[in-house]
N, C-alpha and C positions, 0 to 999 in steps of 0.2 A: 175496219179493224180485223186483223188476221185471226184465224182460229186459235193460234197459239198464244195470243195476247189476252185470251179470256182468262178470268180469274181461276177457273178450275185447272187450267194448264200451268198458270204461274204458281199456284199452290203446289201442284205436283212437282214442278221443277225445283222449287225451294226445298220441299221436304226430301226429295230424292237426292239432290246434291248435298244437302245438309247431312243426310244419313251416310252418304258415300264418304264424305270428309270425316265424319264421326268415326266410321269404321277404320279409316286410315289412321287416325290418331290413336285409337285403342289398340290396333294390331301392330303398330310399330314396335311396341314392347314385345309382342309375341315373337316377332322375327329377330329381336335382339336378345332373347332369353339366353341362348348359349354363350354369347359374348359377355353378357352381364354375369353369368355364372362363373365364367373363367376369371373375370376381373375382380369380382368380390368374393370368390371362393364359396359360392352357394351350392347346396345340393338341390335336387329337383323340387322337393317339397317346399323349400324356402323360396325358390323362384316362383312357385305357384301362388305364394302369398300375395304378391303384388297384383296378379290377375284377380285373386279373390277380393282384395281390397277395392279394385275397380268395380267389380260386380256388386259388392255390398253398397258402395256409394251410389252406384247407378240405380239401385232400387229406391234409395232415399230421394235421389234427384228426380226419378221418374214419377214417384207418387206425388211429390211436391209440385212438379210441373203440371201434372194432370189437374190438381186442385186449383192451381193458379191460372191455368188455361181456361177453366170454367168461369173463373171470376174476372180475369183481366183480358182474355183474348188469346186465341190460338197462335196467331202470327207474332204477336208481341213476345210471348214466352219462347217461341221458337228462336227468335233472335238472341235472347239472353242465354239460352242453353248452348248455342253454337259458340258464343263468346267464352263460356265457362270451359268447355272442353278444349278450346284452342289455347287458352291460358294454361291449363293443366299440362298439355303436351309440351308447350314451350318451357314451362317450369321444370319438367322432368329432366331437361338437359342439364340442370344445375345440381342434380342429386349427387350426394357424396357417399351414399350407402343405403341399406335397406330402409331405415326409418324415414329419411327424406323422400326416397322414391315412393314409399307407400302413401305419403301425404299427397304428392303430386298426381299419382295414378288414381287416388281417390277423387281428386278434383276432376280429372278426366271422366271418371265414372259418373259424377253428378251431372255432367253435361250429356253423357251418353244416354242415360235413362231419360233425362228431361227432353232431349231432342226427339226421341221416338214418341213420347207421350204427346207432345205438342204437334209434331208433324203428322202423325197418324190420324189424329182427330181432325186436323185442318183439312187433309185430303178427303177423309171420309165424308165430311159435311159439304164439300164442294162438288162431289161426284154423284151422279144418279145411281140408283140401286143396281141396274143391269150391268154397270161397268165398274162398280166400286171395288170388287176384288182384283180386277185387272189393274186399276190405278194403284192399289196398295201393293200389288205384285211389282210394279215399277219402282215404288218407293223402296221396297225391300231389296230389289235388284241393285240399288245403290250400295248396299252393304257388300255385295260381291265385287262390285267395281272398286270400292274402297279397299277391299282385301287385296285385289290385284294391284292396285296403286301402291299399297304398302309393300307388297312383294317386290315390285319394280324399283321403288325408291330404296329399299334395303339393299338390293343387288348393286345399285349404282352408288349409294352413299356409304353404307356401313364399311365395306372393305377399304375405302379410300380415306374417309374422313372420321369414322368412328360413330359410336352410338349417340354422343351428345349432339352432334350436328343433325343426325337423323331425327331426334326428338324435337330439336329447335324448328325444323321445317314444319312441324305440326301446328305452329301458331298461324299459318297462312289462312286457314278456313275462316278466321274472323272477318276477312274482307267480304265474305258473302253476305254478312248481315246488313251491309250498306244497301245492297240491291233489294233484299227482302223488305227492309223498312220503307223503301220508296215504292215498291211495286205490288206487294201482296196484301190484299185486304182480308178482313175477317169474313167468315161465312155468314150469309144472310140468316140462316137458321139460328145461329148463335146470337146475332144482333137482335133478333126478334123474340128471343126467349123471354118468357113472362115470369119466371121464378128462378131462385137460386137454391141449390141443394147442399146438404152437408154430407161428408163422407160416411157419417153414421147410417145413412139410408142404404148404403151397400150391404149392410148386415141386418136389415129388416126386410120382412116380406113386402113386395114379391121378389126383391132382388137378391136376398140372402143366399138362396140355393144356387142360383146361377153364378154368383160371385165365388162361392166355395168351389163349385165344380170347375169353373173356368180357371181358377187359381191352381187347383190340383193338376189340371191338364197342362197348363203352361209350365208349372214346376217340373213335371216329369221330362218334358222334351227340352226345356232349357238346360236342365242338369246334363242330359245326354249331349246336347250340342256343345256346351262349354267344356265338358269333360273331354270331348273329342277334338274340337277345333282349336282350343287354346294350346294344345300340345302337338298338333300336327307338324308345324315347322320344326319343333324340337325332336319329334319322332323321326322325321325325314333326315335331320342332320346329325342325330345321335349315332355313336358307333354301333355296329352290329352286336358287339359284345354286351351292350346295354339294352338290347332289344330294339334298337333303332334300325334305320335303313342305310346309314353311313354315307349320305349324300353331302357334297360340299354346298356352300352358300348359294352359288349360282344355280346349281341343279335343284336345290330345295325351293328357291324362288320360282324356278320354271315349273316344277311339279305342282306347287301351290297355285300358280297362275292358271294352269289348265283345270285344276279342280274348281277354282272359283269361276272360271268361265262356265263350267257345268252348273254351278250354283246360280249364276246369272240367268241361264236358261230355265233353271228349275223354278225360280221366283216368277218369271214371266209366264211360264206354262201353268203354274199353280193358279195364278189369277184367272187365266182363261178357263181352265177346267172347273174351278170353283164357281164361276159365274154360270157355267153351262150345266154342270152335273151336280152341284151342291157342295157346300163347305165340308161336310163330314166325310163323305166317301173319298173325296180327293185327299183330304188330310190323312185318313187312315192308310190309303195306298202309299203315300209318300213315307210315312214313318215306319211302316212294315218293311218297305224296301231298305230303309236306312238301318233297321235292326239286323237285316241279313248281311248287308254290305260292310258294316262297321267291323265285326270280328274278322271277316275275310281280309279286309284291308290291313288291320292292325297286325295280323299274323303272317302277312305275305312274306316278309324277310325270312321267316322260319320255314315255310313250305315251298317257296319259289326258288330259294338258293341264289345261284348266279344270275337268274333271269328276273329277280325281284324288282329291279329298277324299271324294267319294261312293264311288268304287271302293275306296279304302283302308278305308272303313267297312264295306263289303260283304264284302271279302275277309278282313278282320282275324279274325273268328271262326273261319274255316276254317284260317287260318294257326295260330291258337292251338290249335284242335282237333287237327290232325295234327302240328304242330310241337312240341307239348308232351306230348300224351296218351300217347305211347309210353313215357315214363319209368316208367309203372306196371309195365312188364315187370321192371325190375331188382329191385324189392323182393321179388317173388314168385319169379322164376326163380333168382336168386342164392341165395335161401334154400333152394331145392330142389336146388341143385347141391352143397351142402356139408352135412356132418354137424353135429350140435349142438355138439360139442366145439370146432369151428373155424368155425362159421357166421358169427358176428359178425366174426371176423378176415377170412374170405373175402369177405363182402359189403363190409366196410369197405375192404379193399385194392383189389378190382376197381373199384368205383365211384369211389373217391377217387384212386387212381392215375390213372385216366382223367380225373378232374377236373383233376389237375395238368397233364396234357398239353394239356387244353383251355384252360389259363390263357393260352396264346399267342393264343387267338382274339380277345379284346377288343382287344389291342394290334395284332394283324394287321389286323383290320377297320378300326381307327382309322388305321393307317398307309396302307392302301389308300384309305380315304376322303379323306385329305389330298390324294391325287393324282387319284383318279377320281370322288370323290363317294360319299356314304354308300349310295345306292341300288345302285350297282355292287358295292360292298364286301359288302353283305348278300347279293346274288345268288350270289356265289362260294361260299357255304357249302353250296349245293345238292349239290355233289360228295360231301361227307362224309355227307349223308343217304343217298345212293345206295350208298356203301360199306357202311353199316350194314345196308341191306336184303339184302345178300349174306352178310355175316358172321353174321347171326343163324342161318342154316341150318347153320353149322359146329358149333353146340351142340345137345345132345339136347333133344327136346321133353319138358317136365317137367309137363305138365298132369296133375292128380290124383295127384301124388307125395306120399306120406306122409312127414313129416319123421322122421328117425331120430337 
């Protein structure tokens, strides 16, 4: 049997590809925002509502998937969540206005949150302590690949065939579930667990304190991330008069592609550094760098003038590297903070409750952009990165922790 046919590698492939396709389906909307605004006559705040609906629904889906994964199995719930977000993306192609689009993007959100909860705990339990952060770094790198895939598909499909065909393509990830059902088994540590737990245990000693602090940490950086990255394509394509960079669709996709290549390297590097130097110092380094780079990038069209396109291209990979790569922390550290009986529930609650609080970010950035311009709105997210750099040290260092 080859090394890559081992269950840990199969689980890693399933979770990473599932997350990549998840990102693609979620971010197709982000790339189509300006087109939808023009067709339905939305302002920026209204357009941000659909992203907010996705994030709110993803918090519900993620919490439910974590609970169900503890009860029925990690691999089984992973399959269901991929089916959900695929159906939601395909259904978005039938939208006739804001109300119907909100419903379908909420369905996408249910799958988004659920896929991460099930996939992260599946990989965490299949991989040994000394390589766990590296494995979760690979899973999160799937998000960057999905972002790049969404950018490429938008450039190829949107100008020629329109946004409905673009969303319809998003139903294809459902085919992945056939392979997962046949190949990916449940982790031995879950199969051998001796007891079941209730979500109530997350809010009782000894887990209550770490649940609160981990949720605050995740909330701060998720708010910053979604506030920045939901609007980056819109920022790049918006006219300079509205605080944007004034790029066309092809250039916007190209600039985002290079940024997400930086994010891809950021996820992988984070996993290696977290296993070698520890979860907390690696995370703090990343988010501090993101706090510095975010306002510089958002205000580049103002200070760089005619050379802003070049500077945005140069800075983009660094924004992607530091502004995204730190997410690899949550798959590994959250798994190491909770026992097997409640691991899926703990991971699902912390990360996805935080995602619910971050649902305000796309709307808030859109509302500020309507008044001050997109560049200024993006820069304000820097404060939430700074908060995260402090909160991470309120949690224990979990490097080399064996799961129990």
